[in-house]
C-alpha positions in Angstrom: -115.5 -12.2 145.1 -114.9 -13.2 148.7 -115.6 -10.5 151.1 -114.2 -10.5 154.9 -115.4 -8.9 158.2 -112.9 -7.4 160.4 -113.3 -7.0 164.2 -111.5 -4.2 165.8 -109.2 -5.6 168.5 -108.8 -2.1 170.2 -109.3 1.7 169.8 -106.6 4.3 170.2 -106.8 7.0 172.7 -105.0 10.1 171.0 -104.4 13.6 171.9 -105.6 14.5 168.3 -109.3 15.2 168.7 -109.8 16.2 165.1 -108.2 15.0 161.5 -106.7 18.6 161.0 -103.1 18.9 162.4 -102.4 15.4 162.5 -98.9 14.6 161.3 -98.9 13.0 157.8 -96.5 10.1 158.8 -95.8 8.8 162.2 -93.0 9.7 164.4 -92.5 13.1 163.0 -93.7 14.5 166.5 -92.5 12.1 168.9 -94.1 13.9 172.0 -97.6 12.5 170.5 -98.3 9.9 172.8 -101.4 7.7 173.0 -102.9 4.8 174.4 -104.1 1.6 172.6 -107.1 0.4 174.7 -108.2 -3.3 173.8 -111.6 -4.5 173.0 -113.3 -6.9 175.4 -112.6 -10.0 173.4 -108.8 -9.1 173.5 -108.7 -7.6 176.9 -106.2 -10.2 178.5 -102.6 -10.2 178.8 -101.9 -13.3 177.2 -102.5 -11.6 173.9 -99.5 -9.2 174.4 -97.1 -11.7 176.2 -93.6 -10.8 174.9 -94.6 -7.7 173.1 -92.4 -5.7 175.4 -89.3 -7.7 173.7 -90.1 -5.0 170.6 -89.4 -1.4 170.7 -91.4 -0.8 167.9 -94.9 -1.8 166.3 -97.0 -1.8 163.3 -100.4 -0.9 163.7 -103.1 -1.8 160.8 -106.1 0.4 161.3 -109.2 1.6 159.7 -109.6 5.3 158.8 -112.8 5.2 160.3 -113.9 8.9 159.7 -113.5 8.7 155.8 -114.1 5.2 155.1 -117.8 5.6 154.3 -117.0 8.4 151.9 -115.9 6.1 149.1 -112.4 6.2 147.4 -110.9 7.8 144.2 -108.3 5.9 141.7 -106.6 9.4 141.5 -105.5 11.5 144.7 -103.7 14.6 145.3 -100.8 13.9 147.7 -100.1 16.9 150.1 -96.2 16.2 149.5 -96.5 17.6 145.8 -98.7 20.7 146.9 -102.2 19.2 146.0 -101.4 20.2 142.3 -100.5 16.9 140.9 -102.4 13.4 140.7 -101.2 9.9 141.7 -102.6 6.6 142.0 -104.3 5.6 145.3 -102.0 2.8 145.8 -99.1 5.1 144.9 -99.6 7.0 148.0 -101.1 6.8 151.5 -104.1 8.8 151.0 -107.1 8.0 153.4 -109.5 7.5 150.6 -108.7 3.9 150.0 -110.8 0.9 148.9 -111.1 -0.8 152.2 -110.0 2.1 154.2 -107.1 0.6 155.9 -104.0 2.2 157.0 -100.6 1.2 158.8 -98.6 3.0 161.0 -95.1 2.3 162.8 -95.0 3.8 166.4 -93.0 3.4 169.5 -94.0 0.9 172.0 -93.2 2.7 175.6 -94.8 0.1 177.8 -97.8 -2.0 178.7 -100.4 -1.1 181.3 -103.1 -3.0 183.1 -105.3 -0.9 185.4 -108.7 -1.3 186.4 -109.4 -4.4 184.4 -108.4 -2.4 181.1 -105.4 -3.4 179.0 -103.4 -0.8 177.1 -100.4 -0.4 175.1 -98.6 3.0 175.7 -97.3 4.3 172.8 -95.6 7.4 171.1 -94.9 9.3 167.8 -98.6 8.4 166.9 -100.1 10.1 164.0 -103.6 8.5 164.5 -107.1 10.4 165.4 -108.8 9.7 168.7 -110.9 6.8 168.5 -109.3 5.0 165.7 -110.0 1.3 165.3 -106.9 -1.0 165.3 -107.4 -4.3 163.7 -104.1 -5.7 164.1 -100.8 -5.5 165.7 -97.4 -7.0 164.3 -93.8 -6.4 165.8 -91.4 -4.0 163.7 -88.4 -5.9 162.7 -85.5 -3.8 161.9 -83.6 -6.3 159.9 -86.6 -7.0 157.7 -88.6 -3.8 157.9 -86.0 -1.2 157.6 -85.0 -1.3 153.9 -81.9 1.2 153.9 -81.5 1.0 149.8 -85.0 1.8 149.1 -86.2 4.8 147.4 -89.5 6.6 147.9 -90.3 8.6 144.8 -91.8 11.9 145.4 -91.8 11.1 149.1 -88.2 10.2 149.4 -87.0 12.5 152.0 -88.6 13.9 155.4 -90.9 16.8 155.0 -89.1 20.0 156.0 -91.3 23.2 156.3 -88.7 25.6 158.1 -91.7 27.0 159.9 -91.0 28.5 163.3 -93.2 28.8 166.3 -93.2 31.2 169.1 -96.1 31.7 172.0 -97.9 34.6 173.2 -97.5 35.4 177.1 -100.9 33.8 177.8 -100.1 30.7 176.1 -96.8 30.4 177.9 -98.5 30.9 181.1 -101.3 28.4 180.4 -98.5 25.7 179.6 -96.8 26.7 183.0 -99.7 26.3 185.0 -100.9 23.0 183.8 -99.4 20.0 185.1 -101.2 17.2 183.2 -99.0 17.3 180.0 -95.2 18.1 180.8 -94.1 18.0 177.2 -97.3 20.3 175.7 -94.9 23.2 174.6 -92.8 20.7 172.7 -95.7 18.7 171.3 -97.7 22.0 170.2 -94.2 23.3 168.6 -93.7 20.1 166.6 -97.1 19.8 165.4 -97.0 23.3 164.2 -93.8 22.9 162.5 -95.4 20.1 160.3 -97.5 23.1 158.7 -100.9 21.4 158.9 -102.6 24.0 156.7 -104.2 22.7 153.4 -101.7 22.9 150.5 -103.6 25.7 148.7 -103.3 28.2 151.8 -99.5 27.9 152.1 -99.4 29.8 148.7 -101.3 32.8 150.2 -99.5 35.6 151.8 -101.7 37.3 154.3 -102.2 36.5 158.0 -104.0 33.2 158.4 -105.8 32.4 161.7 -106.4 28.7 163.0 -107.7 26.6 165.7 -107.3 22.8 166.8 -107.9 20.7 169.8 -105.2 18.5 171.4 -106.1 16.4 174.3 -108.8 18.6 176.0 -107.2 22.2 175.1 -108.2 24.5 172.3 -105.3 25.9 170.8 -105.4 29.1 168.5 -102.6 30.4 166.4 -101.8 32.7 163.5 -99.5 32.2 160.5 -97.5 35.0 159.0 -95.6 33.6 156.2 -93.3 30.8 157.7 -93.9 31.9 161.2 -96.6 30.5 163.7 -97.5 32.3 166.9 -99.8 30.6 169.4 -102.0 33.2 170.3 -104.1 31.4 172.9 -104.5 28.1 174.9 -107.8 27.4 176.8 -109.4 24.6 178.4 -112.2 23.0 176.6 
């Protein structure tokens, strides 16, 4: 069998610093903004000439934190509550034979600053540092198949989770100026209910923490309500 060596063309600078709380699909959290920073061999504007004519892009990337953990023929999709197994090629699970993922994101602009070429993106679902192996324009006439069906993942996931913020959290958000959409960003991340499937069946109050940008966020879950308890700087 042939084997191939793939060289990253760039890496993602993302607000998601850990896998926990990343949306399971792109564009579920529009406020999730990131940069694709090009590697030295591709850090030239010629590589992206004309890309600003497209509103959305396909990113092909490497699941770099799980690629060395191998793969399974059968996986448990979160959409099925983690209770039913499906073939890995019938899912978008991270534990894949070649560890390759794909994500459709919105292109917000191109930046060339201090010798570094970057694409400005939104709606991303990628971990900070994710290696990008290719970029392709999204073509609505070809890629948007309106008559397609998607089996067990045919509809957008809805959790009916609500979100509120403590007085401390509201004051912190109001005082920081680097991320004007921080409140909406946190709200939409928590509305996706990032808890493991088995935790969603439990009735007791649950406490969690995550890192977004350089902020530590603590919240509690009571039934279908999230309350952000505290936000602090790392």
